N, C-alpha and C positions, 0 to 999 in steps of 0.2 A: 665469617669463616676466616681461618688462618690465611695469611698472605704468603703465597709460595714464590713470589718474585725474589730473585736472587741477584746479587752483584758479586761476581767472582773475578778477582784480579782486574776489577774495573769494567768487566763485561756484564751487562745486564741481560736477563732472560726471564720470561714469565713464570718459569718453574725450574727446579734444580735438575730436571731430567734431560740429559743430553744423550744423543746417540754417539757411540764411540766410532773411531775411524776403523772401518771394516766394510765388508760387502754391502751392508744396508745403506751406506753413504757413498756409494761408488759413482752416482750420477744424479743429474738434475731431477729426473723422474722420481727416483726414490726419495730424495730429500724433500721435494714438494709434498709428496704423500705423507712423509713423516711430520712436516710442519702442520699440515691440515689435520693430522690425527692429534696434535697437541704437544709434540715434543718442544721443550724450551730451547734446545740448541742441538747443533750437529757438528761433529768433527769429520770433515770430508775425508774420504779414503785417501791414504797417503800418496802424495804427489812425488814424482821423481824428477830428475834433471832432464832437460831437453837432450835428445840424442837417440841412439838405438832404443827401440821400445822394449819394455819389460815383457817377457813371454811367460805366461802362466801355463801350468799343466792343463791338458784337455781331458784328463781322466778324473777320477774321484779326488776331491780336495779335502774331504772331511772324514775323520775317524770319530767314533763316539763311544761314550760310556753311558749305560742306562741303569736305572734302578729296577727293582723287581717288577714294578708296574709299567715298565717301558718308558718311564719318565726320563727325559734327557738330562743327565747330570753333568756331562762335560763334552766339549767338542775339541778335537785336535785338528787344526787346519794347516795345510801346506801351501796355502795361497800366498802370493807375493803382493807387493804394492800394486797400485792401479796399472793396468796395461793399456789404458786409454791415453791418447796424446795429451801432453801438458796443456797445450793451447785450448783444447776442447774442455778440459776440466776448468780452466781459469774462466773461460767465457760463461760456462754454466754457473759457476760460483757467483760471478758478478750479477747475473740475471736473478738468481735466487735471493741474494742479499737485497737487491733493489726491491723485490716484491715482498720480502718479509723483514723489514727493517727492525722489528721488535724482537726477532729471534737471534740467538747467538750462532754465528757461523765461523768455525775455526778451520784453518787449513793445516792438515798434517803434512809434514815434509820430511823426506829422507833423500839426501844427496850425498855424494862422496865427501869424506872428511877433509875437504880442501876449502880454504877461504874463498877462492874465486867461484866455486860452485854455489856457495851460499849467497855470495854477493850478487850472482847472476839471477837467482830465482826469487829472492826476496822482494825486489821492486815490482816484479810482475805479479806476485801475490798481493802486494799492497794495492795495486790497481783494481783489484776485485772488490775492495772495501770490506773484506773479511774482517771480523772483529779481533782476530789474533791468529797466532800460529802455534802448532804443537810440534815439537821436535821429536820424531819417532826414534828414540834410542832403545827400543825394546824388542823389536821383532827378532825372534830367536832362530829363524830358519831362512834359508835362501839368501836373503839380503845380508845376513850376518856373515855369510861365507864370502861376500864381496866387500867386507870391511865396513859395513854399515849396520844399522839396527843395534842389536845387543852387543855387537863387537865394539861399538862406541860406548854403549851404556854400561859396560862392565869396566870401563877405565875412567875413573873420576876426572883425571886430567883432561881427557878428550871432551868430556861433558862440559867442563868449565870453559875450555877453549872455544868449542863450537857455540856455546851459549853467548859468549862475549862477541863473537862474530855477528850473531843474529841481533843482539842488542845494538850493535854498531850500525847495521844496515837496515834495521826495521824499527819503526817507531810506535808499534802497537804491542799489546801484551804478548809475551813469549812464555809458553807453557812447555816444560820439559817432561816427556813421557818416559818413565823409568822402567827398567827391566827387573823382574823378580829373580832372574837367574844370576844371583849374586849373594855373597855371604851376609853382608851388612848393608841394608838399604839406606842407612843413614849417611853413608859416605857419598854415594852419587847424589843424594838429595842436597847435601851440604855443598857439593861441587856445583850443582845447578844454582844454588843461592849465591855462591861466590862469583859465578859468572854473570849474575844480574838477572836471573830468571824471575819472572813475575809470579810463577806458580809451578807446581809439579803435578803430574797425573800418574796414577798407578793403581793396579799393576797391569803391565802388558802381559802377554801370554807366557806360560811356563813351558820350557823345553820338554818335549815328551814323545813317547810312542805309546799310544793307547791300547793297542792290541796287535797280535800276530796271527795271521791265518795259518793254522796248523796243517792245512792241506797243501798250500803253495809255499809255505815256509817263508813268507814275506810280511813285513809290517803293513798294517792298513792305515790309511788308504794305500792301495797298491797300484802302481803305474807300470804296466807292461812287465810285471814280475818282480819289480823292485819297490821298496818303500823308503821313507826318510823320516827323520824326526820332524816334529812340527810344533805349533804353538797351542797349548792347552788352555781352555777357557770354560766358563759356565759355572753353574752353582757349586761344583766341587772345589773351585779355587777360592771361593769367598773367604774361608777362614785364613788363608795365607794373605789375602789382600787386606783384610781387616787388621791383622797383626802389623803388616808393613805400614799401613796408613797411621796406625796409632804410634808406631815408633818414630815416625817423622813428626807427628803432632806434639809429642812430649819431649823430643830431644831439644836441649837448649840451643843447639846450633841452627835448628830449623823451625823452632816454635813460632807460630804466628804466620808462617808461610802458607798461602792458599794451596789447598790440596783438592784435586778432582779424583774422587774415588771410583775405581774400576775393578770389577771382578765378581761375577756371579750375581749381580743385582737382578732379581726376578720379581720381587714384590715390594710394596711400600715399606714393609718392615726391614727388608735388606737395606733399602736406601736410608732409612732412619738410623740403622746401626752404623753405617758409614758416616753419616752426618754427626752423630754424637761422639764418634771417635776422631773427629777433626776435619772431615771432608766438607768443603763448601758447596759441592754439588756431586752428582754421580753420573757416570757414563755407562751405557747399556749396549750390549750387542747380542749375546746368545739368546736372551729372553725375547728380543724382537724377532730374531731369526726363527725362534720356536713357535711363537704365538702371534706374530704380526705386530704392526706399528701401534694398533689401538690398545695394546697392553698399557700404554702410558696413561690412559684414562683411569684405569683401576689404580695405578701407582699414585697418581695425583690425588684421587679421591681418598684413598687410604691414608696417605701422609697428612692430608689436610684434616681428616677426621681425628687422627691420633693427636695432632698438634692442638686442635680444639679441645679435645678431652683432657690434655695435660696443661692447657692454659698457655700455650706458646703462640704468640701473635705472628711471628715471622720465622723464616728458616734460620736467620742469623741468631735467634734466641736458642736454637737447638744445637748449633755447631759447637763441637768440643765439650759438651756437658759431661761425657763419660771419661774424658782424658785424665782428670785428676784421680780417678779410681783405677787407672792402669798403672801397675807398679812392678817392681822386680820381685822375684820370688822371696828374696831374703827379708822383705818387708811384710810378708803375709803373717797374720796372727796365728801362731801355732797353738794358742789357748782357746781358739774358737772351736767349739765342739758341736757336731750335729750327729743324729742317728737316723737311720732309715725307719720309716713307718709304712706299713701296708694297710690299705683300706680294704677290710675284708668283704665289704659289700660290693666293691668294684672289682675285686679279684675274680678272675675266670679260672683259677686253679690250673693254669697251663704249666706251672713249674719252671718257667724259663729263668726267673730270678734265682731260684734254688740251684738249678744246674750250673748257672754262671758263677754263683758265689761259692758253691761247694767244690767245683772242679778247678776254678781258675782264680779265686780270690781268697776270702778270709774265713770261709765256713761260718758265716754269721747269720745264715737263714736256716731255720729248722723246719722240716716237713713233718707235721703231726697227723694223726689219724684223720681220715676224710680229706686228705690233701689240703690241709690248712697250713699256710706258710706264715711263720712268725720270725721276727728279727731277734737275734741274740745280742743284746747290747754290749755284753762283755767282749764280744769278738768284732763288732762292727767298727770299722775305721772310717766310715762315712765316705767311701770311695765313689759312691754314686753309680756304680756299674749296674746295680739292680734297677735303678730308675731308667737307665738308658736302654736296657734290653727288654723291659716290660712292654708288651704290646698295647696296654690300656693306659691312655693318657691320664696322668694325675692319680693313678692307683697307688703308686709308691712315691713318697715324698721324703725330703730330708728335713727333720725338725731340730731346731736349735735347742740345746740343753740350757736350762736356766742357770744364771750366774749363782754360784754358791753350792750347786749340786756337785756330786762326785762322779767322774767318768769311771764306770765300772771296768773299763778296759785298761786304764792307766793308773787309776787311783788318785789322779790329780783333781783338785778343786777347780771347777769351771769358773773362769773370770769373765767379767763383762766383755761382751763382744767388741765394743767400741772403745776399749781402754786405749791409752796412748801407747801403741805397740812399738813406735820408733825408739822408745827409751826403755822398753821392758827387758828385764835381764834374760828372758828366754828367747829374745830376738837374736838370731845369728849375727845380723848386721850390727846390733848394739854391742854384742859381745866382742866382735872384732874391733869395734871402735874403742871399747874400753881397754882392750889389750894394747 
């Protein structure tokens, strides 16, 4: 079977599945249960500086978005970092690491943006023998209003400065957790690298309000009649996370930098997608909170089976394989042509494809007597909308036109799909270069 053991920024773990810093990693009891279930690593819920305790709300902490089948698609949380004493967390971390030396244990940290604050906490964390630290520069609510979390993560200069402090006072791997609440994720990633970070992790939660109670006129979750913005996570954020991971993986400034992928990982397939886009491991939260810790068993089995099927012997063989195929729009081959095809045997004649195309797209599907739906090639622009709205999987597919045939919509001759598009005269990028 495929070997799932990973080495990430010098930290080894039996598999690439880590629990993210969040409620599931808030205490020794949880983390021991997670390791017994098979998680390869844990990022302990974010520690704060010694001093007045953090006070969390005692009302609802989560808002939610559900699918039509009540499946949880996203959580919006307003919880802050750990409200347990620093010393208690450190003692528990030391005990857990001693009992599970083969598992990765990372301390997430968030303290004021002052060198002395970091200098004070880092030696104490080092005494736990944790494998590394993760700098929480991502939390978008509560702590950001105190000048921490995403308030730091949105300023590349601060990221670089704090990372340098941590590398100065801590001799184990430093992972920088990035906020998605920023225009260009490459800039904070580059700042982390310039500060000496050993890796980055992303994405942290997205600033959000998931719903408003139309009776009380307050955002949910509601605390005594008031609501606040929070951090959004879960399956719904995965597309954003995948894009940001790929941007860092393919950017010349950060290419090769270890990436821990976070954001909506629920199945082995989600994990595999992060890995092939450049992540060296993945962190999970919402899936564990939805289904419990033992979900990792299914994730590990599925990833291993897929790797066996594809002939990949190790996780390292998978990492980054899709990155060369992520490109800018200007490099896409405009002479690659496909057309929609409807499998009449699979079609249930619901007409959803016809309604979508006729009303909102290109009028490329005809409804014939007996509710038979057929594609009009001369109108089909291959937008793929019909595939996405069809309730029957694989009933509609996009079929590539053969090279040399004529596209009835444009009158152009279809060229080989894998021609050298970078120098093709119809490539906008090539045209600009020629000018």
